[in-house]
C-alpha positions as CSV (number, residue, x, y, z in Angstrom):
1,M,72.8,107.3,57.3
2,T,71.0,109.7,59.3
3,P,72.0,112.9,60.3
4,D,72.0,114.3,63.9
5,V,71.6,110.8,65.2
6,W,74.5,108.5,66.8
7,H,76.0,105.6,64.9
8,H,78.0,102.5,66.2
9,A,80.6,101.8,63.0
10,V,83.4,98.8,62.8
11,F,86.0,98.7,59.9
12,C,87.5,95.7,59.8
13,A,90.9,95.2,57.2
14,D,91.3,91.0,58.0
15,A,95.0,90.4,55.7
16,V,94.3,86.8,56.4
17,A,91.0,86.4,54.8
18,D,91.9,89.2,52.3
19,Q,88.8,91.0,53.3
20,K,87.6,94.1,54.6
21,T,84.1,95.2,56.0
22,V,81.9,98.3,57.5
23,W,79.2,97.5,59.8
24,I,76.8,100.1,61.3
25,D,74.7,99.6,64.3
26,G,75.6,95.9,64.3
27,I,75.0,95.0,60.6
28,K,77.1,94.6,57.7
29,K,77.1,97.5,54.8
30,G,80.1,96.9,53.3
31,E,82.1,94.1,52.3
32,N,85.1,93.6,49.7
33,N,86.3,89.7,49.0
34,T,89.1,90.5,47.2
35,W,91.6,93.2,48.7
36,F,94.7,91.9,48.9
37,G,96.7,94.1,51.2
38,Q,97.5,94.9,54.3
39,A,96.1,97.5,57.0
40,N,99.2,99.3,57.1
41,V,98.1,101.1,60.3
42,G,101.1,102.6,62.5
43,N,104.5,104.0,62.3
44,H,103.7,106.8,59.8
45,Y,102.1,109.6,61.1
46,K,99.8,110.6,64.6
47,L,96.3,109.2,64.1
48,I,93.7,112.0,63.2
49,L,90.6,111.9,64.5
50,G,88.0,114.4,62.7
51,N,90.4,115.6,60.1
52,S,92.9,114.5,57.1
53,V,96.5,115.8,55.9
54,D,97.4,114.8,52.3
55,A,101.5,115.4,53.6
56,P,103.3,117.2,56.7
57,G,103.0,120.8,55.8
58,S,99.9,120.8,54.0
59,A,96.4,122.2,55.0
60,Y,94.0,120.1,56.8
61,N,90.6,119.4,55.2
62,A,87.6,117.1,55.8
63,Y,86.5,118.7,59.0
64,L,83.7,116.5,60.8
65,N,81.1,118.7,61.6
66,G,79.5,116.2,64.7
67,R,80.7,114.0,67.7
68,L,83.2,111.0,68.4
69,D,82.9,108.4,71.3
70,D,84.2,105.1,72.3
71,F,87.0,105.5,69.6
72,R,89.0,102.1,69.6
73,V,91.7,100.5,67.7
74,Y,92.5,96.8,67.7
75,T,95.6,94.9,66.0
76,R,93.1,92.0,64.7
77,A,90.5,91.9,63.1
78,L,86.7,91.6,65.0
79,A,84.8,88.4,64.4
80,V,81.0,89.1,63.3
81,A,80.2,87.4,67.3
82,D,83.2,90.5,68.4
83,I,80.9,92.8,66.5
84,Q,77.3,92.3,67.5
85,S,78.4,92.0,71.2
86,L,80.5,95.3,71.1
87,Y,77.2,97.1,69.4
88,L,75.0,96.0,72.0
89,Y,77.3,96.1,75.0
90,E,77.9,100.1,73.7
91,S,74.6,101.0,72.8
92,T,73.0,100.3,75.9
93,G,75.2,102.3,77.7
94,P,77.3,101.0,80.9
95,Q,75.8,99.0,83.6
96,S,75.2,100.6,86.3
97,L,76.6,98.9,89.5
98,Q,74.8,99.8,92.7
99,I,76.1,99.1,96.3
100,Q,74.4,100.0,99.7
101,S,75.8,101.8,102.9
102,V,76.4,99.9,106.0
103,T,76.8,101.3,109.6
104,V,77.5,98.6,112.3
105,A,78.9,98.7,115.6
106,Q,82.9,98.8,116.2
107,N,84.3,95.3,116.2
108,A,81.2,94.0,114.3
109,A,81.3,92.2,111.1
110,A,80.3,94.1,108.0
111,S,80.2,93.6,103.9
112,F,79.8,95.0,101.0
113,T,78.4,93.1,97.9
114,V,77.4,93.6,94.0
115,T,75.9,92.2,91.6
116,A,76.6,92.3,87.9
117,T,76.5,90.7,84.5
118,G,78.5,91.2,81.4
119,T,80.3,90.0,78.5
120,G,82.8,86.9,79.4
121,T,84.5,86.1,82.7
122,L,84.0,89.2,85.0
123,S,86.9,90.5,87.2
124,Y,86.6,92.7,90.5
125,Q,88.7,95.4,92.2
126,W,87.3,96.9,95.4
127,Q,88.3,100.1,96.6
128,K,88.7,102.2,100.0
129,D,88.6,106.2,99.5
130,G,90.0,105.6,95.6
131,V,92.6,103.0,96.7
132,N,92.4,99.2,95.8
133,I,92.2,97.2,98.5
134,P,94.8,94.5,98.1
135,G,93.3,90.8,97.5
136,A,89.6,92.2,97.5
137,T,88.7,90.6,94.0
138,S,85.4,89.0,94.4
139,S,82.0,90.3,94.4
140,T,81.5,90.7,98.3
141,Y,84.0,92.4,100.4
142,S,84.0,91.8,104.2
143,L,85.9,92.8,107.5
144,A,85.4,90.2,110.2
145,S,85.9,93.1,112.7
146,A,84.9,96.7,111.8
147,K,87.3,99.3,113.3
148,P,87.2,103.4,112.8
149,W,89.9,103.1,110.5
150,H,87.9,101.2,108.2
151,I,85.3,104.3,107.4
152,G,84.9,105.6,104.4
153,D,83.9,105.3,101.5
154,Y,84.1,102.0,99.1
155,T,83.6,101.3,95.7
156,I,83.5,98.6,93.2
157,S,85.1,98.2,89.7
158,V,83.8,95.4,87.5
159,S,85.5,94.4,84.3
160,D,84.6,92.0,81.5
161,F,85.7,91.6,77.8
162,Y,84.2,95.1,76.6
163,G,85.4,97.2,79.6
164,T,85.1,98.4,82.7
165,V,82.6,100.0,85.3
166,T,82.9,101.3,88.2
167,S,80.1,101.3,91.3
168,N,78.4,104.2,92.9
169,A,80.5,104.8,96.5
170,A,78.9,103.1,99.4
171,T,79.8,104.3,103.1
172,L,80.8,102.5,106.2
173,N,79.9,104.1,109.4
174,L,80.6,102.9,112.7
175,T,77.7,103.6,115.4
176,G,79.0,106.2,118.1
177,I,82.2,107.3,116.3
178,N,83.0,110.5,114.8
179,S,83.2,109.6,111.2
180,G,84.2,112.6,110.1
181,L,87.9,112.4,112.0
182,W,88.6,109.1,109.7
183,R,86.7,109.9,106.2
184,G,89.0,110.1,103.3
185,L,91.7,108.2,105.1
186,L,94.1,107.0,102.3
187,S,96.6,105.8,105.2
188,Y,97.1,105.3,108.8
189,H,100.1,104.0,110.4
190,R,99.1,103.6,114.0
191,F,102.6,102.0,114.7
192,D,100.9,99.4,117.2
193,A,103.5,97.0,117.2
194,S,103.4,97.1,113.5
195,F,104.7,99.6,110.9
196,M,101.7,98.7,108.4
197,D,98.9,100.8,107.1
198,A,95.7,100.0,109.3
199,A,94.0,101.8,106.8
200,G,93.4,98.6,104.4
201,S,96.0,99.4,101.8
202,G,98.0,96.4,103.0
203,Q,101.0,97.4,100.9
204,P,104.8,96.6,102.6
205,V,106.2,98.7,104.4
206,A,109.8,98.7,104.1
207,S,112.2,99.8,107.7
208,V,116.0,100.4,107.6
209,G,116.6,101.1,110.7
210,V,113.2,102.2,112.6
211,V,112.5,100.2,115.6
212,L,109.6,100.2,117.6
213,A,109.4,102.2,121.1
214,D,107.4,103.7,123.5
215,D,105.1,106.3,122.5
216,R,103.7,109.5,123.9
217,F,102.0,107.9,126.8
218,T,105.1,105.5,128.0
219,Q,103.2,102.6,126.1
220,P,105.7,100.0,124.7
221,N,106.1,99.3,121.0
222,K,103.7,101.9,120.2
223,A,105.7,104.5,118.1
224,A,108.1,104.1,115.2
225,F,111.7,105.5,116.9
226,F,114.5,107.2,114.3
227,D,117.7,107.3,115.7
228,G,118.9,109.9,112.8
229,N,120.3,107.5,110.2
230,A,117.1,105.3,109.9
231,Y,113.7,106.0,108.0
232,L,110.1,104.0,106.5
233,E,109.3,103.6,103.2
234,T,105.3,103.1,102.7
235,S,103.2,102.6,99.8
236,Y,102.6,104.4,96.6
237,L,98.9,106.8,97.3
238,P,96.8,107.9,94.5
239,D,97.3,111.5,93.2
240,G,95.3,114.3,94.5
241,S,94.5,118.2,94.4
242,S,94.0,118.5,97.8
243,A,95.4,116.4,100.7
244,A,95.9,116.3,104.7
245,V,98.6,114.9,106.9
246,S,97.9,114.3,110.6
247,C,101.1,113.0,113.0
248,W,102.6,112.9,116.1
249,F,106.0,113.8,116.3
250,L,109.1,114.4,118.6
251,A,112.3,115.4,117.5
252,S,115.1,114.2,120.4
253,T,117.5,117.3,118.9
254,I,117.4,120.3,116.9
255,G,119.9,122.4,115.7
256,A,122.2,120.3,113.9
257,A,120.3,119.8,110.3
258,E,117.1,119.9,109.0
259,Q,115.1,116.6,109.9
260,V,112.4,115.2,107.9
261,I,109.2,114.4,108.8
262,F,107.4,112.9,105.7
263,F,108.6,113.5,101.8
264,E,106.5,112.2,98.6
265,G,108.9,113.2,95.6
266,D,108.1,112.8,91.8
267,Q,111.7,111.9,90.8
268,V,112.0,114.7,88.8
269,S,112.0,117.8,90.4
270,A,112.8,116.1,93.9
271,H,110.2,117.1,96.6
272,D,106.2,117.3,96.0
273,F,104.8,117.2,99.2
274,M,107.1,116.7,102.5
275,A,107.7,118.4,105.6
276,A,110.5,119.2,107.9
277,I,112.0,120.5,110.6
278,R,114.3,123.4,110.4
279,T,117.5,124.1,112.4
280,D,115.7,126.6,114.0
281,G,113.4,124.2,114.9
282,K,110.1,126.1,112.5
283,I,108.5,123.4,110.9
284,F,108.3,124.1,106.9
285,F,105.7,122.2,104.8
286,R,106.5,122.0,101.0
287,T,104.3,121.2,97.8
288,K,105.4,120.6,94.4
289,D,105.3,124.6,93.5
290,D,108.0,125.1,95.2
291,D,106.2,127.1,98.1
292,F,107.2,126.7,101.7
293,T,104.6,127.1,104.4
294,I,106.6,128.3,107.8
295,T,105.2,127.8,111.1
296,T,105.9,131.3,113.3
297,D,107.1,129.7,116.2
298,A,109.7,126.6,117.0
299,V,108.7,123.4,118.6
300,T,110.4,122.2,121.5
301,P,112.7,119.1,121.6
302,A,112.4,116.2,123.2
303,V,108.6,117.0,123.8
304,W,105.8,115.0,122.1
305,H,103.7,117.5,119.4
306,H,100.7,116.6,117.5
307,A,100.9,118.7,113.9
308,V,98.4,118.5,111.0
309,F,99.4,120.1,107.2
310,C,96.7,120.9,105.1
311,A,97.0,121.9,101.4
312,D,93.4,122.8,100.1
313,A,93.4,123.4,96.6
314,V,89.8,124.7,96.4
315,T,90.2,127.7,98.7
316,D,94.0,127.7,97.9
317,K,95.2,127.8,101.6
318,K,98.2,126.0,103.1
319,T,97.7,125.6,107.2
320,I,100.2,124.3,109.7
321,W,98.6,123.3,112.8
322,I,101.1,122.4,115.8
323,D,98.8,121.0,118.8
324,G,95.8,122.0,117.8
325,V,97.0,125.8,117.1
326,K,96.9,127.3,113.7
327,R,101.0,128.2,113.5
328,G,101.4,128.7,109.9
329,E,99.0,129.9,106.7
330,N,99.2,130.5,103.3
331,N,96.4,132.1,101.3
332,T,97.6,132.8,98.4
333,W,98.6,129.7,97.3
334,F,97.7,128.5,93.7
335,G,98.6,125.3,93.5
336,Q,97.9,121.3,94.1
337,A,99.0,119.2,96.8
338,N,99.7,116.8,93.8
339,V,100.7,113.9,96.1
340,G,100.9,110.0,95.2
341,N,101.6,108.3,91.9
342,H,105.0,109.5,92.0
343,Y,107.4,108.2,94.5
344,K,106.9,106.1,97.8
345,V,106.2,107.8,100.8
346,I,108.6,108.1,102.9
347,F,109.2,108.7,106.7
348,G,112.1,110.4,108.6
349,N,113.9,111.0,105.4
350,S,114.4,112.2,101.7
351,V,115.6,111.1,98.7
352,D,116.0,113.4,95.4
353,A,115.9,110.8,93.0
354,P,116.5,106.9,92.9
355,G,119.9,106.2,93.1
356,N,121.0,109.5,94.9
357,A,121.9,109.3,98.8
358,Y,119.0,110.0,101.6
359,N,119.5,112.7,103.5
360,G,117.4,114.8,106.3
361,Y,117.0,112.0,108.7
362,L,114.9,112.3,111.4
363,N,116.6,111.7,115.2
364,G,113.2,111.0,117.1
365,R,110.1,109.5,117.0
366,L,106.7,109.3,115.0
367,D,103.6,108.4,116.3
368,E,99.6,108.1,114.7
369,F,100.0,108.8,111.0
370,R,97.2,109.7,109.2
371,I,97.1,111.0,105.4
372,Y,93.9,112.3,104.1
373,N,92.7,112.7,100.4
374,R,91.3,116.0,101.7
375,P,91.6,118.8,103.7
376,L,90.7,119.4,107.2
377,S,88.3,121.4,108.1
378,V,89.2,123.6,111.4
379,S,86.7,121.8,113.6
380,E,88.3,118.4,112.8
381,V,91.6,119.3,113.3
382,T,90.4,120.2,117.1
383,A,88.6,117.3,117.5
384,L,91.9,115.3,116.1
385,Y,93.5,116.9,118.7
386,A,91.6,116.6,121.2
387,A,91.0,112.8,120.8
388,E,94.1,111.9,120.3
389,N,95.2,114.0,123.3
390,A,92.6,112.7,125.3
391,P,95.0,110.5,128.1
392,N,96.7,113.8,128.9
393,N,94.0,115.9,129.3
394,W,92.4,113.0,131.4
395,R,95.3,112.9,133.8
396,Q,95.6,117.1,133.5
397,T,92.2,116.5,135.4
398,H,92.4,114.3,137.8
399,F,96.5,114.6,138.6
400,G,97.0,118.3,137.7
401,S,99.5,116.9,135.2
402,T,100.2,115.1,131.5
403,A,103.0,113.6,133.5
404,T,103.3,109.4,133.2
405,S,104.8,108.9,136.3
406,G,104.1,108.4,139.7
407,S,100.5,108.1,141.0
408,A,99.6,109.2,137.6
409,A,101.4,106.6,135.7
410,D,99.0,104.3,132.8
411,A,99.5,101.2,135.2
412,A,99.4,102.9,138.6
413,D,96.3,102.5,141.2
414,P,96.0,105.6,143.7
415,D,92.8,104.3,144.5
416,Q,93.6,100.7,145.0
417,D,90.5,99.5,143.5
418,G,92.3,97.1,141.4
419,L,91.9,99.1,138.1
420,P,95.1,100.7,137.0
421,N,94.8,104.3,135.6
422,L,94.5,103.2,132.0
423,L,91.3,101.1,132.4
424,E,89.6,104.1,134.8
425,Y,90.3,106.3,132.0
426,A,88.9,104.3,129.1
427,L,86.0,103.4,131.1
428,N,85.4,107.0,132.3
429,L,85.9,106.5,135.9
430,P,87.6,108.5,138.6
431,P,91.2,107.1,139.4
432,N,91.6,109.1,142.8
433,A,88.3,107.3,144.1
434,A,87.5,103.7,144.3
435,S,85.0,102.4,141.7
436,R,83.7,99.0,140.0
437,V,84.0,98.0,136.3
438,P,80.4,99.8,135.6
439,A,79.0,96.0,133.6
440,A,76.2,93.6,134.0
441,V,75.8,90.2,132.6
442,Q,72.4,88.7,132.2
443,A,70.8,85.7,130.2
444,A,68.5,86.4,127.6
445,G,66.6,83.3,125.7
446,G,69.9,81.2,124.6
447,N,72.1,84.1,124.7
448,L,74.3,86.6,127.1
449,E,73.7,89.9,127.4
450,Y,76.6,91.8,128.7
451,T,76.3,95.9,129.3
452,Y,79.1,97.8,129.9
453,T,80.0,101.9,130.2
454,R,83.2,103.0,128.1
455,G,84.2,106.9,127.8
456,T,83.1,108.5,124.6
457,A,86.7,110.5,124.8
458,A,88.8,107.0,124.7
459,Y,86.4,105.4,122.3
460,N,86.7,108.1,119.8
461,G,90.3,108.7,120.5
462,G,91.3,105.0,119.8
463,T,91.2,102.9,122.4
464,T,89.4,99.4,121.5
465,F,87.3,97.1,123.6
466,Q,86.3,93.9,123.0
467,V,83.6,91.7,124.6
468,E,85.3,88.0,124.7
469,W,84.1,85.3,125.9
470,S,85.4,81.3,127.2
471,D,84.1,78.2,128.5
472,D,87.7,77.1,130.7
473,L,89.3,80.8,131.0
474,T,92.1,79.6,128.8
475,T,91.3,80.2,125.2
476,W,88.9,83.1,124.5
477,F,86.8,83.8,121.8
478,T,84.8,86.7,120.0
479,T,83.0,84.6,117.8
480,G,79.1,85.5,117.8
481,V,79.6,88.8,119.8
482,V,77.6,91.6,118.6
483,E,77.6,94.9,120.1
484,S,74.9,97.7,119.7
485,L,75.1,101.3,121.4
486,I,72.3,101.7,123.4
487,S,73.4,105.4,124.5
488,D,75.7,108.0,124.4
489,D,75.1,111.5,126.4
490,G,79.1,112.8,125.2
491,T,80.8,111.6,127.9
492,Q,80.3,108.1,128.1
493,Q,78.4,105.6,126.4
494,Q,76.5,102.3,127.1
495,V,76.8,99.4,125.3
496,K,75.6,96.1,125.2
497,A,77.1,93.0,124.0
498,T,75.0,89.4,122.8
499,L,76.8,86.6,122.4
500,P,76.0,83.0,122.5
501,A,75.0,81.0,125.6
502,G,76.8,78.0,125.0
503,S,75.5,74.4,125.6
504,A,75.7,74.5,129.4
505,G,73.8,77.8,129.4
506,G,76.7,79.7,130.8
507,R,80.0,80.8,130.2
508,F,82.9,83.2,131.1
509,V,82.7,87.1,129.6
510,R,85.6,89.4,130.2
511,L,86.1,93.0,128.4
512,R,89.4,93.6,126.5
513,V,90.4,97.1,126.8
514,Q,93.5,98.7,124.5
């Protein structure tokens, strides 16, 4: 053996063939064909690497002066082909997998593809921000219609007979979208006619008594309603030292008992990562180290509030933000958010351990619930609050109130131009002066080009815009529609949608806003 040089070694004891062999760098260098015994490994003493001990209590001796890597112990003897393939695989190092970042317009198709080689059958698993995507088990991962919550870092793990290799991280971005508000999003519950996670985990959500109800803009079936005896149980999340939660909440009443907003426990010491409304109306944010961060002020019952809870293990800081303002801070926290891999995340309740009684029921509503695998910066918290509160800001500007009633109601049309307030907001139009939809369509070869203008605040706040076409005004399609951003001045965006003109050279086109 040459000193100070890496070598690959395989030691085989085959009790069936009565043979022991030693292989160095893929070549057999030692053999015993008259061995009649058993390898007899296991259930005697701990396996020791780099040393030996004669008996318990004896001194250790024969220390290794060197290095070890890729140490494997098998329950079987390896065949010659296995040994040689293993040496070839490990001596050339793991295969480098490269995937490319993608930028597309919202609602456009997006895909990632990897090319991989290996020994035996290859298996694939795509991840978004470190979380496995259910069903994404081929060499290509595709999104038929990319949304803001799909923004993030994507990787793929490819496995063969000898092991698993994970690719570089490739980013999905959408043109005209503030990607910072969406990056690192582990889960996103919009409660838009569903309790499911829109961010891509696809994990089931168990509802115990929770129903959909009006959200903060009085839109029906777009918030989760908890009646004081209900909760949602969501999916497991990957472990992490830093994390952030953003949500909108409304407590119908405050004072009778503590009300849990979210809870994730480790089934041992109960809490792990949670926030709740105390009986005095103040909010506390708790992590596994038993540290409480508490707001300085109480929240108002029966009023929607925006909350952000940040645990930053790098700066040793925990903060609570209510309605875009920092209301609680701990600069001496030395811990970890430690969220994930312990128990499912629960909304509106908590449970100390499996089998124990649930407690801390929320009597109120939740909406736009996000969990990040990183802390949010001050500017991100401010931007997130502004984006998700954009309709209220618009109403305050044009009607002097955030109330969704009277002439300021979403469905109201005070200027009688045929456009309800919600559409005027989305298209950045004045609700008190008659106007037309800022859109135009023209023929361009075998295609049609539909150009429209939308409000940047509405778009960044989650309002979706989709151009659709039809040949009979009954059935509408998005097939072949490709959107591109023409301009963005910070207040409004101009977008061009290209779609096939059809065999007749023309068809009906409409803009769907939600």
